[in-house]
Every structure is written in structure tokens, then in C-alpha cells.
C-alpha positions, 0 to 999 in steps of 0.5 A: 885725325891720323892718316892711314899709313897703308890700306889693304883692300880685298887682296886675294892670292892663289897657289895653283888650286889652293886659295892662300888669301881670301879678300883680305882688307884692313888699315893701318894708322900712321904711327900705329903698331899692328901685329898679324897673328896666325898659325904657320901656313895661314897666309901671314908671310904671303900677305907681307911679301905682296905688300913688299912687292915680292909676290903678286896678288891675283886681285886687290889693292894696297894703298900707302899714305893715299897713293895706290901701288896695286899689289906685287909692285914695289914702293920702297919709298914708303916701307922698309921689308924684314923678310924671314930669310936672311938676305945679308952676305955672310962672308962680308963684314957688317960695315960692308953689308951696311954700305952695300944696302945703304949705297948712296945714303951715307947720312942715314948709314951713319945714323943707323950705325950710331942709334943701334951702337954698331961701332964695335961689330963693324969689322966682324964678319956676319957669319960670325954673329948671333942669330939675334944680332943677324935679326937686328942687323936685318932691321938696320938694313930695312931702315937704311932707306929712312922708311915710314913703315916697317914690314917684319915677317916673324922678326923673332922667329928662332930666337932665345927668350932674351934675344926675343925680348931685346927685339921687342925693346928695339921695335918699341923704341922705333914706334915710339919715334912714330914709325909705323910697324906691321909684323907677323908672328905666331906668339900672342905674348909678342903681340900683347907686348908690341901692338896697338891692335891685333890682326888674326888670320886663319886659313887665309882669311882675316877673322878679326882686328881688335885690341890684344885685350879684347881679342884674348877676352873673345877667345876665352880662357885657356890652360896649357899642359906641359909634359914632363920627361917622366910623363907627368 
């Protein structure tokens, strides 16, 4: 039987008078890939920030591999975190960024450089990289601690179609190596492509956790209307 990599139990969060998260509970098994889907403002990012220790919850708990760490307490030996905001030093080279974030972990640093074929871009300044390459470098940064879980907050936001699919391929390869992945998105296509299960959030509540196929079937058929320039 697989061990749960993470257990989120009754996590709630308020901002002033607004309840952002309403007793969120779910489990992620070791080696699983789970995608949290929901529109902007539903609480996805807040939940991931709490799991990564970047915010505190009002109540509830988070357990990594059987070790309860509370809410808003960092436990970086278990996870690597890729936020929406770019934490990289734009004026420094790729190599200097990796050396900074991977201080004291030379073996991991060399492994990441080789695994992601970064040799040819090591001396490029981050500010010269494309948006897709910056997001890839953010994933590399998160892997420098050799985590067991990768937390990603909308990792393909703002990417073009090609860069998005390249990121999907990267995450699939990582998951195939038994890295547990939990990410947020508002693209159902992304969820279908990447995950074992989908967690659907709406207005701070976890509505359903199921397989992509079962979730789409339960939502029913839908149509997309596209308006052309001439009004057709």
C-alpha cells in the first residue's frame, strides 16, 4: 500500500471578513500527481502557500509522510516549491542563481544541470531568458534540495502553447521517477495531461476529488463559442 506523501486536514483561512479556504481536506499518495483546478480567486494559491510555509492558516493541519508540521510552518526537507512569482535574480547568470539556491549541495547542483541540459545556458543572464525558460529554471531551483514532493502554483501561466507542452513533458518525466507532484491550474487540459486525480475548488471549498475522466463526465458536455473579428 502506498504511503500518503501529504495529508491536508480541515485547513481554513480568513482575510479580514472573507473566508478564503473552508476546511480543505485531501490526501496525496507518494508518487501520485494531483492537480488542483479552479478559477482565479478560488483559493488555490493560498492553499499551496500554506502548504509551503509561506502563509499561516487559521486552523487545520498538514502532514508530510506521517509527520505533522502544522499550517504555515516550513518543512523544506520534504518539498520543493515553485510559486507564481519569479524569485530568480534577473541580473545574475543561470549558474550564479543555481549556486545561490543550491548552496552546500554541489552534487544536487551538478545533477540538475545535467538532467535539464543547462550547460549551454549557464553563463546567460536570467533577464535574457524566455518566459518558458525562466519557469523551467524555477523548477530546477526547487529540485536542488532533492525534495520528495514538488508543489507548483500555476507553472504554465502566461506560457505559449509550445512552452506549456514542454513544461508538461518535464513534469511527466519527473513524476515517472516517483516524484510526487501537486500543482494548481485553471486549464482542464493541463489536468487531463498531467494528473492521476483532479481536486476541484470553488469559492474556497473543495468540491470534488476524482479522476479527470470521471470529473469531466460528472460536469456534463459543454460547448465553446468563439467570436471572430467580423462578429461571426
